[in-house]
A tleap script that builds the chain and sets N, CA, C and O, in Angstrom:
source leaprc.protein.ff14SB
mol = sequence {
  NMET GLY PHE LEU ASP THR HIE LEU TYR GLY
  ASP PRO SER VAL VAL LEU GLY PRO VAL TRP
  THR SER PRO PRO PRO ALA LEU VAL LYS LEU
  ASN CYS ASP GLY ALA TRP VAL ALA GLN THR
  GLY CYS ALA GLY GLY GLY VAL TRP GLY CYS
  TRP LEU ARG ASP GLY ILE GLY CYS PHE ILE
  ARG ALA GLY GLY THR ARG ASP VAL ARG CYS
  VAL SER ALA LEU VAL GLU ALA LYS ALA VAL
  GLN GLU VAL LEU THR ARG CYS LEU GLU CYS
  GLY TYR GLY LYS VAL ALA VAL GLU SER ASP
  SER LEU SER LEU ILE ASN MET LEU ASN HIE
  GLU VAL ALA MET ASP LEU GLU ILE GLU GLY
  ILE LEU PHE ASP CILE
}
set mol.1.N position { -25.720 -11.218 -11.671 }
set mol.1.CA position { -24.658 -10.873 -10.740 }
set mol.1.C position { -25.239 -10.910 -9.331 }
set mol.1.O position { -26.293 -10.324 -9.087 }
set mol.2.N position { -24.579 -11.582 -8.411 }
set mol.2.CA position { -25.062 -11.715 -7.046 }
set mol.2.C position { -24.796 -10.494 -6.199 }
set mol.2.O position { -24.122 -9.554 -6.620 }
set mol.3.N position { -25.347 -10.527 -4.972 }
set mol.3.CA position { -25.197 -9.407 -4.047 }
set mol.3.C position { -23.731 -9.067 -3.797 }
set mol.3.O position { -23.341 -7.904 -3.907 }
set mol.4.N position { -22.918 -10.063 -3.462 }
set mol.4.CA position { -21.516 -9.787 -3.158 }
set mol.4.C position { -20.765 -9.277 -4.371 }
set mol.4.O position { -19.939 -8.373 -4.247 }
set mol.5.N position { -21.034 -9.838 -5.542 }
set mol.5.CA position { -20.365 -9.365 -6.746 }
set mol.5.C position { -20.674 -7.898 -6.996 }
set mol.5.O position { -19.784 -7.114 -7.324 }
set mol.6.N position { -21.932 -7.535 -6.839 }
set mol.6.CA position { -22.349 -6.164 -7.102 }
set mol.6.C position { -21.803 -5.198 -6.064 }
set mol.6.O position { -21.341 -4.109 -6.404 }
set mol.7.N position { -21.855 -5.593 -4.802 }
set mol.7.CA position { -21.494 -4.653 -3.749 }
set mol.7.C position { -20.019 -4.653 -3.369 }
set mol.7.O position { -19.518 -3.644 -2.873 }
set mol.8.N position { -19.325 -5.738 -3.584 }
set mol.8.CA position { -17.906 -5.755 -3.259 }
set mol.8.C position { -17.031 -5.418 -4.456 }
set mol.8.O position { -15.974 -4.806 -4.307 }
set mol.9.N position { -17.465 -5.811 -5.620 }
set mol.9.CA position { -16.643 -5.607 -6.802 }
set mol.9.C position { -17.213 -4.566 -7.748 }
set mol.9.O position { -16.541 -4.152 -8.692 }
set mol.10.N position { -18.422 -4.147 -7.508 }
set mol.10.CA position { -19.024 -3.112 -8.320 }
set mol.10.C position { -19.705 -3.655 -9.558 }
set mol.10.O position { -19.537 -4.817 -9.926 }
set mol.11.N position { -20.457 -2.813 -10.175 }
set mol.11.CA position { -21.189 -3.147 -11.387 }
set mol.11.C position { -20.271 -2.862 -12.576 }
set mol.11.O position { -19.811 -1.729 -12.719 }
set mol.12.N position { -19.990 -3.840 -13.428 }
set mol.12.CA position { -19.076 -3.620 -14.549 }
set mol.12.C position { -19.572 -2.582 -15.549 }
set mol.12.O position { -18.786 -2.087 -16.356 }
set mol.13.N position { -20.857 -2.242 -15.513 }
set mol.13.CA position { -21.364 -1.234 -16.443 }
set mol.13.C position { -21.121 0.185 -15.936 }
set mol.13.O position { -21.327 1.150 -16.671 }
set mol.14.N position { -20.684 0.316 -14.683 }
set mol.14.CA position { -20.424 1.632 -14.110 }
set mol.14.C position { -19.037 2.100 -14.531 }
set mol.14.O position { -18.054 1.374 -14.385 }
set mol.15.N position { -18.969 3.311 -15.050 }
set mol.15.CA position { -17.694 3.888 -15.463 }
set mol.15.C position { -17.056 4.563 -14.260 }
set mol.15.O position { -17.689 5.376 -13.588 }
set mol.16.N position { -15.809 4.226 -13.993 }
set mol.16.CA position { -15.105 4.826 -12.864 }
set mol.16.C position { -14.740 6.269 -13.161 }
set mol.16.O position { -14.481 6.634 -14.308 }
set mol.17.N position { -14.721 7.086 -12.117 }
set mol.17.CA position { -14.355 8.483 -12.250 }
set mol.17.C position { -12.846 8.659 -12.241 }
set mol.17.O position { -12.103 7.690 -12.391 }
set mol.18.N position { -12.394 9.889 -12.068 }
set mol.18.CA position { -10.958 10.174 -12.038 }
set mol.18.C position { -10.256 9.387 -10.931 }
set mol.18.O position { -10.851 9.069 -9.902 }
set mol.19.N position { -9.014 9.089 -11.159 }
set mol.19.CA position { -8.205 8.334 -10.211 }
set mol.19.C position { -7.139 9.260 -9.638 }
set mol.19.O position { -6.625 10.134 -10.337 }
set mol.20.N position { -6.810 9.065 -8.365 }
set mol.20.CA position { -5.780 9.869 -7.717 }
set mol.20.C position { -4.453 9.670 -8.438 }
set mol.20.O position { -4.078 8.546 -8.772 }
set mol.21.N position { -3.753 10.761 -8.670 }
set mol.21.CA position { -2.426 10.687 -9.279 }
set mol.21.C position { -1.409 11.239 -8.303 }
set mol.21.O position { -1.718 12.124 -7.506 }
set mol.22.N position { -0.210 10.722 -8.365 }
set mol.22.CA position { 0.825 11.136 -7.416 }
set mol.22.C position { 1.355 12.523 -7.764 }
set mol.22.O position { 1.298 12.946 -8.919 }
set mol.23.N position { 1.874 13.230 -6.753 }
set mol.23.CA position { 2.459 14.547 -6.993 }
set mol.23.C position { 3.860 14.390 -7.577 }
set mol.23.O position { 4.396 13.282 -7.613 }
set mol.24.N position { 4.455 15.489 -8.033 }
set mol.24.CA position { 5.849 15.433 -8.477 }
set mol.24.C position { 6.752 14.969 -7.323 }
set mol.24.O position { 6.368 15.084 -6.159 }
set mol.25.N position { 7.937 14.451 -7.633 }
set mol.25.CA position { 8.851 13.976 -6.582 }
set mol.25.C position { 9.119 15.042 -5.520 }
set mol.25.O position { 9.167 16.234 -5.821 }
set mol.26.N position { 9.289 14.602 -4.293 }
set mol.26.CA position { 9.618 15.439 -3.130 }
set mol.26.C position { 8.454 16.299 -2.640 }
set mol.26.O position { 8.647 17.140 -1.762 }
set mol.27.N position { 7.265 16.112 -3.178 }
set mol.27.CA position { 6.096 16.856 -2.722 }
set mol.27.C position { 5.098 15.907 -2.072 }
set mol.27.O position { 5.080 14.711 -2.360 }
set mol.28.N position { 4.272 16.456 -1.195 }
set mol.28.CA position { 3.109 15.739 -0.697 }
set mol.28.C position { 1.909 16.321 -1.435 }
set mol.28.O position { 1.982 17.433 -1.958 }
set mol.29.N position { 0.814 15.584 -1.479 }
set mol.29.CA position { -0.350 16.060 -2.223 }
set mol.29.C position { -1.513 16.309 -1.287 }
set mol.29.O position { -1.877 15.462 -0.470 }
set mol.30.N position { -2.079 17.479 -1.426 }
set mol.30.CA position { -3.201 17.910 -0.620 }
set mol.30.C position { -4.443 17.973 -1.495 }
set mol.30.O position { -4.476 18.716 -2.476 }
set mol.31.N position { -5.455 17.204 -1.150 }
set mol.31.CA position { -6.754 17.275 -1.815 }
set mol.31.C position { -7.708 17.960 -0.855 }
set mol.31.O position { -7.744 17.621 0.328 }
set mol.32.N position { -8.474 18.913 -1.342 }
set mol.32.CA position { -9.421 19.586 -0.455 }
set mol.32.C position { -10.698 19.914 -1.209 }
set mol.32.O position { -10.725 19.996 -2.437 }
set mol.33.N position { -11.755 20.099 -0.428 }
set mol.33.CA position { -13.053 20.377 -1.019 }
set mol.33.C position { -13.924 21.110 -0.015 }
set mol.33.O position { -13.894 20.819 1.181 }
set mol.34.N position { -14.682 22.044 -0.502 }
set mol.34.CA position { -15.660 22.742 0.320 }
set mol.34.C position { -17.053 22.385 -0.162 }
set mol.34.O position { -17.266 22.187 -1.358 }
set mol.35.N position { -17.998 22.301 0.755 }
set mol.35.CA position { -19.380 21.983 0.388 }
set mol.35.C position { -20.206 23.257 0.422 }
set mol.35.O position { -20.084 24.058 1.349 }
set mol.36.N position { -21.040 23.442 -0.578 }
set mol.36.CA position { -21.823 24.658 -0.724 }
set mol.36.C position { -23.167 24.305 -1.323 }
set mol.36.O position { -23.233 23.489 -2.243 }
set mol.37.N position { -24.245 24.900 -0.824 }
set mol.37.CA position { -25.599 24.626 -1.318 }
set mol.37.C position { -26.105 25.849 -2.083 }
set mol.37.O position { -26.318 26.911 -1.498 }
set mol.38.N position { -26.291 25.694 -3.376 }
set mol.38.CA position { -26.707 26.817 -4.216 }
set mol.38.C position { -28.077 27.358 -3.822 }
set mol.38.O position { -28.313 28.562 -3.917 }
set mol.39.N position { -28.994 26.475 -3.375 }
set mol.39.CA position { -30.348 26.906 -3.033 }
set mol.39.C position { -30.361 27.883 -1.858 }
set mol.39.O position { -31.156 28.823 -1.840 }
set mol.40.N position { -29.491 27.666 -0.888 }
set mol.40.CA position { -29.454 28.549 0.278 }
set mol.40.C position { -28.380 29.612 0.141 }
set mol.40.O position { -28.406 30.620 0.848 }
set mol.41.N position { -27.432 29.392 -0.769 }
set mol.41.CA position { -26.338 30.338 -0.931 }
set mol.41.C position { -25.301 30.228 0.163 }
set mol.41.O position { -24.454 31.110 0.306 }
set mol.42.N position { -25.354 29.160 0.938 }
set mol.42.CA position { -24.405 29.007 2.041 }
set mol.42.C position { -23.637 27.701 1.921 }
set mol.42.O position { -24.024 26.782 1.199 }
set mol.43.N position { -22.546 27.659 2.649 }
set mol.43.CA position { -21.739 26.444 2.683 }
set mol.43.C position { -22.619 25.295 3.138 }
set mol.43.O position { -23.350 25.410 4.121 }
set mol.44.N position { -22.543 24.181 2.413 }
set mol.44.CA position { -23.402 23.028 2.681 }
set mol.44.C position { -23.147 22.436 4.038 }
set mol.44.O position { -22.204 21.667 4.225 }
set mol.45.N position { -23.972 22.787 4.973 }
set mol.45.CA position { -23.727 22.354 6.327 }
set mol.45.C position { -22.542 23.117 6.881 }
set mol.45.O position { -22.145 22.910 8.028 }
set mol.46.N position { -21.977 23.995 6.076 }
set mol.46.CA position { -20.818 24.766 6.477 }
set mol.46.C position { -19.596 23.900 6.683 }
set mol.46.O position { -18.982 23.935 7.750 }
set mol.47.N position { -19.233 23.120 5.676 }
set mol.47.CA position { -18.157 22.165 5.872 }
set mol.47.C position { -17.122 22.227 4.758 }
set mol.47.O position { -17.458 22.472 3.600 }
set mol.48.N position { -15.863 22.004 5.114 }
set mol.48.CA position { -14.830 21.711 4.128 }
set mol.48.C position { -13.924 20.650 4.727 }
set mol.48.O position { -13.828 20.501 5.945 }
set mol.49.N position { -13.269 19.925 3.851 }
set mol.49.CA position { -12.401 18.859 4.324 }
set mol.49.C position { -11.169 18.733 3.451 }
set mol.49.O position { -11.116 19.274 2.346 }
set mol.50.N position { -10.178 18.013 3.959 }
set mol.50.CA position { -8.938 17.838 3.218 }
set mol.50.C position { -8.269 16.537 3.626 }
set mol.50.O position { -8.551 15.986 4.689 }
set mol.51.N position { -7.402 16.066 2.791 }
set mol.51.CA position { -6.589 14.906 3.124 }
set mol.51.C position { -5.229 15.086 2.471 }
set mol.51.O position { -5.122 15.623 1.369 }
set mol.52.N position { -4.196 14.634 3.160 }
set mol.52.CA position { -2.811 14.793 2.738 }
set mol.52.C position { -2.194 13.407 2.583 }
set mol.52.O position { -2.308 12.557 3.466 }
set mol.53.N position { -1.534 13.197 1.436 }
set mol.53.CA position { -0.887 11.907 1.173 }
set mol.53.C position { 0.524 12.142 0.657 }
set mol.53.O position { 0.834 13.197 0.103 }
set mol.54.N position { 1.374 11.134 0.851 }
set mol.54.CA position { 2.733 11.243 0.337 }
set mol.54.C position { 2.758 10.893 -1.149 }
set mol.54.O position { 1.712 10.665 -1.757 }
set mol.55.N position { 3.950 10.851 -1.725 }
set mol.55.CA position { 4.104 10.650 -3.159 }
set mol.55.C position { 3.615 9.325 -3.698 }
set mol.55.O position { 3.400 9.195 -4.903 }
set mol.56.N position { 3.432 8.324 -2.824 }
set mol.56.CA position { 2.918 7.039 -3.305 }
set mol.56.C position { 1.475 6.806 -2.865 }
set mol.56.O position { 0.922 5.725 -3.071 }
set mol.57.N position { 0.878 7.816 -2.266 }
set mol.57.CA position { -0.533 7.739 -1.907 }
set mol.57.C position { -0.823 7.319 -0.489 }
set mol.57.O position { -1.986 7.153 -0.121 }
set mol.58.N position { 0.217 7.143 0.327 }
set mol.58.CA position { -0.009 6.752 1.723 }
set mol.58.C position { -0.575 7.931 2.514 }
set mol.58.O position { -0.093 9.059 2.404 }
set mol.59.N position { -1.589 7.652 3.298 }
set mol.59.CA position { -2.262 8.657 4.116 }
set mol.59.C position { -1.299 9.267 5.132 }
set mol.59.O position { -0.561 8.550 5.808 }
set mol.60.N position { -1.314 10.592 5.233 }
set mol.60.CA position { -0.536 11.295 6.253 }
set mol.60.C position { -1.477 11.853 7.305 }
set mol.60.O position { -1.320 11.580 8.495 }
set mol.61.N position { -2.449 12.630 6.870 }
set mol.61.CA position { -3.436 13.185 7.794 }
set mol.61.C position { -4.624 13.736 7.025 }
set mol.61.O position { -4.560 13.935 5.811 }
set mol.62.N position { -5.704 13.979 7.748 }
set mol.62.CA position { -6.913 14.549 7.156 }
set mol.62.C position { -7.512 15.513 8.160 }
set mol.62.O position { -7.193 15.467 9.349 }
set mol.63.N position { -8.366 16.371 7.684 }
set mol.63.CA position { -9.007 17.314 8.587 }
set mol.63.C position { -10.166 18.003 7.908 }
set mol.63.O position { -10.464 17.758 6.739 }
set mol.64.N position { -10.798 18.850 8.646 }
set mol.64.CA position { -11.924 19.602 8.126 }
set mol.64.C position { -12.556 20.393 9.251 }
set mol.64.O position { -12.187 20.241 10.416 }
set mol.65.N position { -13.491 21.221 8.903 }
set mol.65.CA position { -14.159 22.032 9.915 }
set mol.65.C position { -15.457 22.587 9.354 }
set mol.65.O position { -15.729 22.497 8.157 }
set mol.66.N position { -16.229 23.147 10.223 }
set mol.66.CA position { -17.445 23.860 9.810 }
set mol.66.C position { -17.048 25.269 9.397 }
set mol.66.O position { -16.081 25.835 9.908 }
set mol.67.N position { -17.802 25.815 8.478 }
set mol.67.CA position { -17.500 27.141 7.958 }
set mol.67.C position { -18.821 27.820 7.628 }
set mol.67.O position { -19.717 27.180 7.077 }
set mol.68.N position { -18.961 29.088 7.948 }
set mol.68.CA position { -20.234 29.772 7.720 }
set mol.68.C position { -20.207 30.695 6.504 }
set mol.68.O position { -21.156 31.449 6.287 }
set mol.69.N position { -19.169 30.652 5.730 }
set mol.69.CA position { -19.087 31.522 4.563 }
set mol.69.C position { -20.178 31.159 3.558 }
set mol.69.O position { -20.568 29.997 3.441 }
set mol.70.N position { -20.663 32.164 2.838 }
set mol.70.CA position { -21.821 31.939 1.975 }
set mol.70.C position { -21.551 32.173 0.498 }
set mol.70.O position { -22.471 32.513 -0.245 }
set mol.71.N position { -20.333 32.004 0.063 }
set mol.71.CA position { -19.983 32.081 -1.350 }
set mol.71.C position { -19.105 30.870 -1.631 }
set mol.71.O position { -18.132 30.632 -0.915 }
set mol.72.N position { -19.435 30.105 -2.664 }
set mol.72.CA position { -18.704 28.853 -2.890 }
set mol.72.C position { -17.211 29.079 -3.062 }
set mol.72.O position { -16.410 28.323 -2.512 }
set mol.73.N position { -16.821 30.099 -3.812 }
set mol.73.CA position { -15.394 30.363 -4.020 }
set mol.73.C position { -14.697 30.675 -2.702 }
set mol.73.O position { -13.536 30.312 -2.510 }
set mol.74.N position { -15.399 31.342 -1.796 }
set mol.74.CA position { -14.820 31.680 -0.499 }
set mol.74.C position { -14.601 30.430 0.347 }
set mol.74.O position { -13.573 30.306 1.012 }
set mol.75.N position { -15.557 29.505 0.326 }
set mol.75.CA position { -15.414 28.254 1.076 }
set mol.75.C position { -14.229 27.462 0.532 }
set mol.75.O position { -13.409 26.962 1.302 }
set mol.76.N position { -14.138 27.347 -0.782 }
set mol.76.CA position { -13.041 26.593 -1.400 }
set mol.76.C position { -11.689 27.241 -1.102 }
set mol.76.O position { -10.731 26.548 -0.761 }
set mol.77.N position { -11.606 28.573 -1.231 }
set mol.77.CA position { -10.345 29.271 -0.982 }
set mol.77.C position { -9.924 29.162 0.475 }
set mol.77.O position { -8.747 28.957 0.771 }
set mol.78.N position { -10.876 29.296 1.378 }
set mol.78.CA position { -10.555 29.189 2.806 }
set mol.78.C position { -10.066 27.783 3.138 }
set mol.78.O position { -9.172 27.618 3.968 }
set mol.79.N position { -10.641 26.777 2.502 }
set mol.79.CA position { -10.194 25.399 2.723 }
set mol.79.C position { -8.723 25.251 2.341 }
set mol.79.O position { -7.939 24.684 3.101 }
set mol.80.N position { -8.347 25.756 1.173 }
set mol.80.CA position { -6.951 25.668 0.731 }
set mol.80.C position { -6.045 26.443 1.680 }
set mol.80.O position { -4.986 25.949 2.067 }
set mol.81.N position { -6.451 27.649 2.057 }
set mol.81.CA position { -5.635 28.462 2.961 }
set mol.81.C position { -5.403 27.756 4.299 }
set mol.81.O position { -4.273 27.684 4.783 }
set mol.82.N position { -6.466 27.245 4.880 }
set mol.82.CA position { -6.356 26.598 6.191 }
set mol.82.C position { -5.462 25.367 6.147 }
set mol.82.O position { -4.615 25.180 7.022 }
set mol.83.N position { -5.645 24.536 5.142 }
set mol.83.CA position { -4.863 23.302 5.118 }
set mol.83.C position { -3.415 23.543 4.729 }
set mol.83.O position { -2.536 22.806 5.175 }
set mol.84.N position { -3.139 24.546 3.917 }
set mol.84.CA position { -1.741 24.873 3.638 }
set mol.84.C position { -1.051 25.385 4.895 }
set mol.84.O position { 0.122 25.091 5.126 }
set mol.85.N position { -1.768 26.145 5.703 }
set mol.85.CA position { -1.218 26.596 6.984 }
set mol.85.C position { -0.897 25.397 7.864 }
set mol.85.O position { 0.159 25.354 8.494 }
set mol.86.N position { -1.795 24.432 7.911 }
set mol.86.CA position { -1.551 23.215 8.705 }
set mol.86.C position { -0.368 22.429 8.162 }
set mol.86.O position { 0.413 21.872 8.934 }
set mol.87.N position { -0.227 22.378 6.841 }
set mol.87.CA position { 0.915 21.677 6.245 }
set mol.87.C position { 2.226 22.313 6.695 }
set mol.87.O position { 3.163 21.610 7.074 }
set mol.88.N position { 2.291 23.636 6.652 }
set mol.88.CA position { 3.500 24.331 7.099 }
set mol.88.C position { 3.783 24.061 8.566 }
set mol.88.O position { 4.935 23.852 8.947 }
set mol.89.N position { 2.741 24.062 9.395 }
set mol.89.CA position { 2.911 23.783 10.821 }
set mol.89.C position { 3.449 22.376 11.064 }
set mol.89.O position { 4.132 22.135 12.060 }
set mol.90.N position { 3.143 21.447 10.160 }
set mol.90.CA position { 3.599 20.054 10.296 }
set mol.90.C position { 4.923 19.809 9.580 }
set mol.90.O position { 5.416 18.681 9.554 }
set mol.91.N position { 5.500 20.859 8.999 }
set mol.91.CA position { 6.804 20.723 8.361 }
set mol.91.C position { 6.794 20.377 6.888 }
set mol.91.O position { 7.837 20.051 6.321 }
set mol.92.N position { 5.630 20.441 6.257 }
set mol.92.CA position { 5.552 20.166 4.824 }
set mol.92.C position { 5.596 21.486 4.066 }
set mol.92.O position { 4.605 22.214 4.021 }
set mol.93.N position { 6.747 21.794 3.471 }
set mol.93.CA position { 6.918 23.058 2.774 }
set mol.93.C position { 6.662 22.980 1.281 }
set mol.93.O position { 6.478 24.006 0.626 }
set mol.94.N position { 6.648 21.766 0.737 }
set mol.94.CA position { 6.411 21.577 -0.700 }
set mol.94.C position { 5.158 20.728 -0.861 }
set mol.94.O position { 5.162 19.524 -0.606 }
set mol.95.N position { 4.084 21.389 -1.293 }
set mol.95.CA position { 2.776 20.738 -1.339 }
set mol.95.C position { 2.127 20.964 -2.699 }
set mol.95.O position { 2.072 22.093 -3.185 }
set mol.96.N position { 1.641 19.900 -3.307 }
set mol.96.CA position { 0.830 20.004 -4.519 }
set mol.96.C position { -0.629 20.058 -4.071 }
set mol.96.O position { -1.071 19.218 -3.287 }
set mol.97.N position { -1.370 21.038 -4.562 }
set mol.97.CA position { -2.769 21.217 -4.161 }
set mol.97.C position { -3.686 20.762 -5.287 }
set mol.97.O position { -3.488 21.116 -6.449 }
set mol.98.N position { -4.700 19.966 -4.923 }
set mol.98.CA position { -5.704 19.536 -5.891 }
set mol.98.C position { -7.079 19.868 -5.330 }
set mol.98.O position { -7.394 19.544 -4.185 }
set mol.99.N position { -7.888 20.518 -6.153 }
set mol.99.CA position { -9.231 20.921 -5.747 }
set mol.99.C position { -10.176 20.701 -6.919 }
set mol.99.O position { -9.756 20.727 -8.076 }
set mol.100.N position { -11.457 20.484 -6.617 }
set mol.100.CA position { -12.435 20.357 -7.692 }
set mol.100.C position { -12.947 21.718 -8.150 }
set mol.100.O position { -13.807 21.796 -9.028 }
set mol.101.N position { -12.424 22.785 -7.560 }
set mol.101.CA position { -12.837 24.135 -7.934 }
set mol.101.C position { -11.881 24.681 -8.997 }
set mol.101.O position { -10.862 25.292 -8.674 }
set mol.102.N position { -12.222 24.454 -10.260 }
set mol.102.CA position { -11.370 24.907 -11.353 }
set mol.102.C position { -11.183 26.419 -11.331 }
set mol.102.O position { -10.094 26.913 -11.621 }
set mol.103.N position { -12.234 27.156 -10.990 }
set mol.103.CA position { -12.108 28.617 -10.963 }
set mol.103.C position { -11.085 29.052 -9.917 }
set mol.103.O position { -10.313 29.978 -10.165 }
set mol.104.N position { -11.066 28.404 -8.757 }
set mol.104.CA position { -10.084 28.738 -7.726 }
set mol.104.C position { -8.671 28.409 -8.198 }
set mol.104.O position { -7.768 29.233 -8.056 }
set mol.105.N position { -8.469 27.228 -8.751 }
set mol.105.CA position { -7.142 26.833 -9.237 }
set mol.105.C position { -6.671 27.789 -10.327 }
set mol.105.O position { -5.502 28.174 -10.350 }
set mol.106.N position { -7.573 28.176 -11.232 }
set mol.106.CA position { -7.201 29.132 -12.278 }
set mol.106.C position { -6.805 30.477 -11.693 }
set mol.106.O position { -5.873 31.113 -12.186 }
set mol.107.N position { -7.503 30.925 -10.642 }
set mol.107.CA position { -7.133 32.185 -9.986 }
set mol.107.C position { -5.766 32.062 -9.322 }
set mol.107.O position { -4.944 32.972 -9.423 }
set mol.108.N position { -5.517 30.943 -8.644 }
set mol.108.CA position { -4.230 30.740 -7.973 }
set mol.108.C position { -3.079 30.662 -8.967 }
set mol.108.O position { -1.959 31.068 -8.655 }
set mol.109.N position { -3.346 30.145 -10.157 }
set mol.109.CA position { -2.323 30.059 -11.203 }
set mol.109.C position { -2.257 31.325 -12.056 }
set mol.109.O position { -1.537 31.364 -13.054 }
set mol.110.N position { -3.001 32.353 -11.671 }
set mol.110.CA position { -3.044 33.638 -12.379 }
set mol.110.C position { -3.481 33.478 -13.834 }
set mol.110.O position { -3.019 34.207 -14.712 }
set mol.111.N position { -4.375 32.520 -14.083 }
set mol.111.CA position { -4.895 32.305 -15.433 }
set mol.111.C position { -6.173 33.090 -15.684 }
set mol.111.O position { -6.566 33.291 -16.833 }
set mol.112.N position { -6.823 33.536 -14.615 }
set mol.112.CA position { -8.013 34.378 -14.714 }
set mol.112.C position { -7.912 35.458 -13.638 }
set mol.112.O position { -7.113 35.355 -12.707 }
set mol.113.N position { -8.729 36.483 -13.782 }
set mol.113.CA position { -8.731 37.560 -12.790 }
set mol.113.C position { -9.228 37.040 -11.445 }
set mol.113.O position { -10.075 36.148 -11.384 }
set mol.114.N position { -8.691 37.610 -10.374 }
set mol.114.CA position { -9.102 37.211 -9.028 }
set mol.114.C position { -10.501 37.710 -8.720 }
set mol.114.O position { -10.887 38.807 -9.124 }
set mol.115.N position { -11.248 36.898 -8.008 }
set mol.115.CA position { -12.569 37.263 -7.512 }
set mol.115.C position { -12.348 38.215 -6.335 }
set mol.115.O position { -11.657 37.866 -5.378 }
set mol.116.N position { -12.922 39.395 -6.401 }
set mol.116.CA position { -12.694 40.393 -5.352 }
set mol.116.C position { -13.169 39.936 -3.981 }
set mol.116.O position { -12.638 40.386 -2.965 }
set mol.117.N position { -14.166 39.045 -3.933 }
set mol.117.CA position { -14.663 38.551 -2.646 }
set mol.117.C position { -13.645 37.672 -1.926 }
set mol.117.O position { -13.703 37.534 -0.705 }
set mol.118.N position { -12.721 37.082 -2.665 }
set mol.118.CA position { -11.751 36.183 -2.033 }
set mol.118.C position { -10.306 36.626 -2.253 }
set mol.118.O position { -9.372 35.879 -1.962 }
set mol.119.N position { -10.128 37.831 -2.762 }
set mol.119.CA position { -8.796 38.326 -3.098 }
set mol.119.C position { -7.825 38.263 -1.918 }
set mol.119.O position { -6.675 37.860 -2.089 }
set mol.120.N position { -8.271 38.653 -0.735 }
set mol.120.CA position { -7.396 38.636 0.440 }
set mol.120.C position { -6.902 37.241 0.774 }
set mol.120.O position { -5.731 37.056 1.104 }
set mol.121.N position { -7.785 36.260 0.691 }
set mol.121.CA position { -7.392 34.872 0.968 }
set mol.121.C position { -6.432 34.377 -0.103 }
set mol.121.O position { -5.461 33.688 0.209 }
set mol.122.N position { -6.689 34.720 -1.363 }
set mol.122.CA position { -5.813 34.281 -2.445 }
set mol.122.C position { -4.404 34.818 -2.266 }
set mol.122.O position { -3.436 34.109 -2.542 }
set mol.123.N position { -4.271 36.053 -1.809 }
set mol.123.CA position { -2.935 36.607 -1.578 }
set mol.123.C position { -2.229 35.876 -0.446 }
set mol.123.O position { -1.008 35.721 -0.486 }
set mol.124.N position { -2.969 35.425 0.563 }
set mol.124.CA position { -2.368 34.648 1.653 }
set mol.124.C position { -1.869 33.294 1.173 }
set mol.124.O position { -0.857 32.786 1.657 }
set mol.125.N position { -2.586 32.717 0.220 }
set mol.125.CA position { -2.192 31.407 -0.304 }
set mol.125.C position { -0.941 31.579 -1.126 }
set mol.125.O position { -0.422 30.604 -1.671 }
savepdb mol mol.pdb
quit
């Protein structure tokens, strides 16, 4: 396989990861993620980011910021809180949220007990 085949089309032996799926009708979809470094116990570079797309995947907006919180669940929860606030400010009242933090999503869906360190943020969400 040549350079262009490998770099433009990828290696056929590589298994692709999850693919973006559209939200239910009439909703926009918000994907967000916080970065956290376990070795230091702090947000990885103190960063979280998000991107918002419509029902067919067209880009609407993206954002992110630095964050100094030092618990991964707190970084993830703050990311969701901040971007949902921005969605409301932009007129998006129906938003599907997707995060790689299963524990946060389970807490938001009331499937597990809330983490006391992030309880206040969860109630705001």
